[in-house]
C-alpha positions as CSV (number, residue, x, y, z in Angstrom):
1,M,13.0,26.8,-22.0
2,A,15.3,23.7,-23.0
3,Y,18.5,23.0,-21.1
4,T,21.4,24.1,-23.7
5,T,23.9,25.3,-21.4
6,K,23.9,22.5,-18.6
7,P,22.5,19.2,-18.2
8,R,18.8,18.4,-16.9
9,P,18.5,18.5,-13.1
10,Y,16.2,14.9,-13.0
11,K,17.1,14.4,-9.4
12,K,15.9,17.8,-8.4
13,E,12.8,17.5,-10.9
14,Y,11.9,14.2,-9.1
15,Q,11.9,15.7,-5.7
16,Q,9.6,18.5,-6.7
17,Q,7.3,16.0,-7.7
18,K,7.2,14.2,-4.7
19,E,6.7,17.5,-2.9
20,R,3.8,18.4,-4.9
21,G,2.2,14.8,-4.5
22,E,2.5,13.7,-8.1
23,H,4.6,10.9,-7.3
24,A,2.0,9.3,-5.1
25,N,-0.9,9.7,-7.7
26,R,1.2,8.2,-10.5
27,M,2.1,5.4,-8.1
28,E,-1.8,4.9,-7.6
29,R,-2.7,5.0,-11.3
30,Q,0.1,2.5,-12.0
31,R,-1.1,0.2,-9.3
32,A,-5.0,0.4,-11.1
33,R,-3.7,-0.6,-14.3
34,R,-1.3,-3.4,-13.0
35,K,-4.3,-4.8,-11.2
36,M,-6.7,-4.5,-14.3
37,D,-4.0,-6.3,-16.4
38,K,-3.5,-9.1,-13.8
39,E,-7.5,-9.6,-13.4
40,G,-8.3,-9.2,-17.1
41,K,-8.2,-11.6,-20.0
42,D,-5.1,-11.3,-22.1
43,A,-5.8,-13.1,-25.6
44,N,-3.0,-12.0,-27.6
45,G,-0.5,-12.1,-24.9
46,N,0.8,-8.5,-25.0
47,G,0.4,-8.0,-21.2
48,K,-2.5,-5.9,-21.2
49,A,-6.0,-6.8,-20.7
50,D,-8.4,-7.0,-23.7
51,K,-10.6,-4.5,-22.3
52,R,-8.1,-1.8,-21.6
53,E,-6.5,-2.0,-25.2
54,G,-6.1,1.5,-26.1
55,K,-7.8,2.8,-23.7
56,D,-7.3,4.5,-20.1
57,I,-8.0,3.4,-16.4
58,A,-10.2,6.2,-14.9
59,H,-10.9,6.9,-11.3
60,K,-14.2,7.4,-10.5
61,T,-13.4,10.1,-8.2
62,A,-10.4,11.9,-9.5
63,L,-7.1,11.8,-7.7
64,S,-7.0,15.5,-7.5
65,K,-10.2,15.4,-5.7
66,G,-9.4,12.9,-3.0
67,G,-10.1,9.8,-5.1
68,A,-8.3,6.6,-4.6
69,N,-8.2,2.8,-6.0
70,K,-10.7,1.7,-3.4
71,D,-13.4,4.1,-4.8
72,G,-13.4,2.3,-7.9
73,V,-12.0,2.8,-11.4
74,R,-13.3,2.2,-14.8
75,V,-12.2,1.7,-18.3
76,E,-12.5,5.0,-20.8
77,S,-11.5,6.3,-23.9
78,A,-8.5,8.4,-23.5
79,S,-10.3,11.5,-25.4
80,S,-13.0,11.3,-22.7
81,N,-10.5,10.9,-19.9
82,R,-8.0,13.4,-20.5
83,S,-9.9,16.4,-21.9
84,F,-12.8,18.5,-21.2
85,K,-16.3,18.9,-23.4
86,R,-16.0,20.8,-26.8
87,D,-18.6,22.1,-29.2
88,S,-18.5,21.4,-33.1
89,S,-15.7,24.0,-33.4
90,R,-13.6,22.6,-31.0
91,K,-13.7,24.9,-28.6
92,L,-13.9,24.2,-24.9
93,V,-17.6,24.3,-23.5
94,S,-17.1,23.3,-19.8
95,E,-14.2,22.1,-17.6
96,T,-16.8,20.4,-15.3
97,S,-17.1,17.1,-16.3
98,K,-20.9,15.2,-16.5
99,R,-20.2,13.8,-13.1
100,E,-19.4,17.0,-11.3
101,R,-21.9,18.6,-13.1
102,K,-24.9,16.0,-11.7
103,K,-23.8,16.5,-8.3
104,T,-24.8,20.2,-8.4
């Protein structure tokens, strides 16, 4: 529920994120994006690499599954990086990615 009678405890939320490990994962994702922007060509000069425009940097092994930048990253569309496979009526088909299904 929204904070209507008292201010939002940003400092407490930040500490909770650190305890859950979200902070470290966010820093890892930022490092991957910055590295891509630094190494890639930027024709329009907006600070993002051209191959990354409108796309996400996806880790080959998910950070939640123990991956890191050294394991490799790739450029993916946001829809394929952030969601799961769905059928024609947009219902969830599987919460397991294609990569995870191949492993078994």
